[in-house]
C-alpha positions as CSV (number, residue, x, y, z in Angstrom):
1,M,-172.7,-107.1,-69.7
2,I,-170.9,-109.1,-67.0
3,D,-170.4,-107.2,-63.7
4,R,-167.6,-108.3,-61.4
5,L,-167.3,-107.8,-57.7
6,K,-164.3,-108.6,-55.5
7,V,-164.2,-107.7,-51.8
8,S,-162.1,-109.0,-48.9
9,R,-161.8,-108.6,-45.2
10,V,-160.0,-110.1,-42.2
11,V,-162.3,-111.9,-39.8
12,N,-161.6,-113.2,-36.2
13,A,-162.1,-116.9,-37.0
14,E,-159.8,-119.7,-38.1
15,L,-159.7,-120.7,-41.7
16,Q,-161.4,-124.0,-41.0
17,Q,-164.4,-122.2,-39.3
18,C,-164.7,-119.9,-42.4
19,H,-164.6,-122.8,-44.8
20,A,-167.1,-124.8,-42.7
21,L,-169.6,-121.9,-42.7
22,V,-169.5,-121.5,-46.5
23,A,-169.6,-125.3,-47.1
24,N,-172.7,-125.6,-44.9
25,V,-175.1,-124.5,-47.7
26,E,-178.2,-125.5,-45.8
27,S,-177.3,-122.9,-43.1
28,Y,-177.3,-119.9,-45.5
29,G,-180.8,-119.0,-44.4
30,S,-179.5,-118.2,-40.9
31,W,-177.0,-115.6,-42.1
32,V,-177.6,-114.5,-45.7
33,S,-180.1,-111.6,-45.3
34,D,-181.8,-111.7,-48.7
35,L,-182.1,-115.5,-49.0
36,R,-185.7,-116.7,-48.8
37,E,-185.1,-120.4,-49.5
38,V,-182.4,-123.0,-50.2
39,S,-182.8,-126.6,-51.3
40,V,-180.0,-129.1,-51.8
41,G,-180.0,-131.0,-55.1
42,D,-176.9,-133.2,-54.9
43,R,-174.0,-134.1,-52.7
44,D,-170.6,-135.6,-53.3
45,A,-169.2,-138.8,-51.6
46,Q,-168.0,-136.7,-48.7
47,G,-171.5,-135.3,-48.1
48,R,-170.7,-131.8,-49.4
49,V,-173.4,-130.0,-51.4
50,T,-172.5,-130.0,-55.1
51,E,-175.8,-128.5,-56.3
52,A,-178.3,-126.2,-54.6
53,T,-181.2,-124.1,-55.7
54,F,-181.8,-120.7,-54.1
55,R,-184.7,-118.2,-54.0
56,V,-183.6,-114.6,-53.1
57,A,-185.2,-111.2,-52.8
58,A,-183.9,-109.2,-55.7
59,M,-184.9,-105.7,-56.9
60,G,-188.4,-105.9,-55.6
61,R,-189.1,-109.4,-56.8
62,S,-187.7,-112.8,-56.2
63,A,-185.1,-114.6,-58.3
64,T,-184.4,-118.3,-58.4
65,Y,-181.2,-119.9,-59.5
66,S,-179.2,-123.2,-59.1
67,L,-175.4,-123.3,-58.4
68,L,-172.9,-126.1,-58.9
69,Y,-170.2,-126.1,-56.2
70,D,-166.5,-127.1,-56.6
71,Y,-164.4,-128.1,-53.5
72,S,-161.3,-129.2,-55.5
73,E,-159.1,-126.5,-53.7
74,S,-160.7,-126.8,-50.3
75,P,-160.2,-125.7,-47.6
76,A,-158.6,-122.6,-49.2
77,L,-161.3,-122.0,-51.8
78,I,-164.9,-122.9,-52.5
79,K,-166.1,-122.0,-56.0
80,W,-169.5,-122.2,-57.7
81,E,-171.0,-121.6,-61.1
82,L,-174.5,-121.1,-62.3
83,A,-176.4,-124.2,-63.4
84,S,-179.7,-122.4,-64.2
85,G,-181.5,-119.2,-63.3
86,D,-184.7,-117.3,-64.1
87,I,-183.4,-113.8,-64.5
88,I,-179.7,-114.6,-64.1
89,K,-177.5,-115.6,-67.0
90,R,-174.2,-115.9,-65.1
91,L,-173.5,-116.2,-61.4
92,D,-170.0,-117.6,-60.9
93,G,-168.0,-116.9,-57.8
94,S,-165.8,-118.0,-54.9
95,Y,-164.8,-117.6,-51.3
96,R,-161.0,-117.7,-50.7
97,F,-159.7,-118.2,-47.2
98,D,-156.1,-117.3,-46.3
99,S,-154.8,-117.5,-42.7
100,V,-153.3,-114.3,-41.5
101,V,-149.5,-114.8,-40.9
102,G,-148.8,-114.7,-37.2
103,E,-152.5,-114.6,-36.3
104,P,-153.8,-118.2,-36.3
105,K,-157.3,-117.1,-35.2
106,Q,-157.7,-114.6,-38.1
107,T,-158.5,-115.3,-41.7
108,E,-158.6,-113.0,-44.8
109,V,-161.8,-113.8,-46.6
110,T,-162.0,-112.8,-50.3
111,Y,-165.4,-113.0,-52.1
112,E,-165.5,-112.8,-55.9
113,L,-168.6,-112.8,-58.1
114,A,-169.2,-112.5,-61.8
115,I,-172.9,-111.8,-62.5
116,E,-174.9,-111.2,-65.6
117,L,-178.6,-110.6,-65.6
118,A,-181.0,-111.6,-68.4
119,I,-182.7,-108.2,-68.0
120,P,-181.0,-104.8,-68.4
121,L,-180.8,-102.6,-65.3
122,P,-180.0,-98.9,-64.8
123,G,-176.5,-98.2,-63.3
124,F,-177.9,-97.0,-59.9
125,V,-179.9,-100.2,-59.5
126,K,-176.8,-102.3,-60.3
127,R,-174.7,-100.4,-57.7
128,R,-177.4,-100.8,-55.1
129,A,-177.5,-104.6,-55.8
130,E,-173.7,-104.9,-55.7
131,G,-173.8,-103.2,-52.3
132,R,-176.3,-105.7,-51.0
133,I,-174.4,-108.6,-52.4
134,A,-171.1,-107.4,-50.8
135,H,-173.0,-106.9,-47.5
136,A,-174.3,-110.5,-47.5
137,A,-171.0,-111.8,-48.6
138,L,-168.9,-110.2,-45.9
139,D,-170.9,-108.3,-43.3
140,D,-173.4,-111.1,-42.8
141,F,-170.6,-113.8,-43.1
142,Q,-168.4,-112.0,-40.5
143,A,-171.3,-111.6,-38.0
144,K,-172.1,-115.3,-38.3
145,V,-168.6,-116.7,-38.2
146,E,-167.5,-114.5,-35.2
147,Q,-170.5,-115.2,-33.0
């Protein structure tokens, strides 16, 4: 079963700052709390990461997966999809950035994720994992972009 998560929040940062933080895949270790390791596989002609492999703490063990990044709608949107994973069958998502009208130094950030694990999990474990994902996606993001 595919689980979907969508959360959004207004942060005190300009759209370009928000985009730059998400596009800087190598920096994720400095702000994504459950991330243990990131390695870049490929870059595009502009130097942006197009493939990266991650190792994260997940449900008492570690999980490894690779993502392919799409910047075709940048700077408003950065998307990714799963290239491969050990316990993950699907991990497709995006960050969308919308400037707040009348507030040039504020941006609404929307994080979406579709995830499917290769192993079944009880509902309470899934809900806990969703909470941790949402925390990293917005709480950790906001703390880093506003510092």
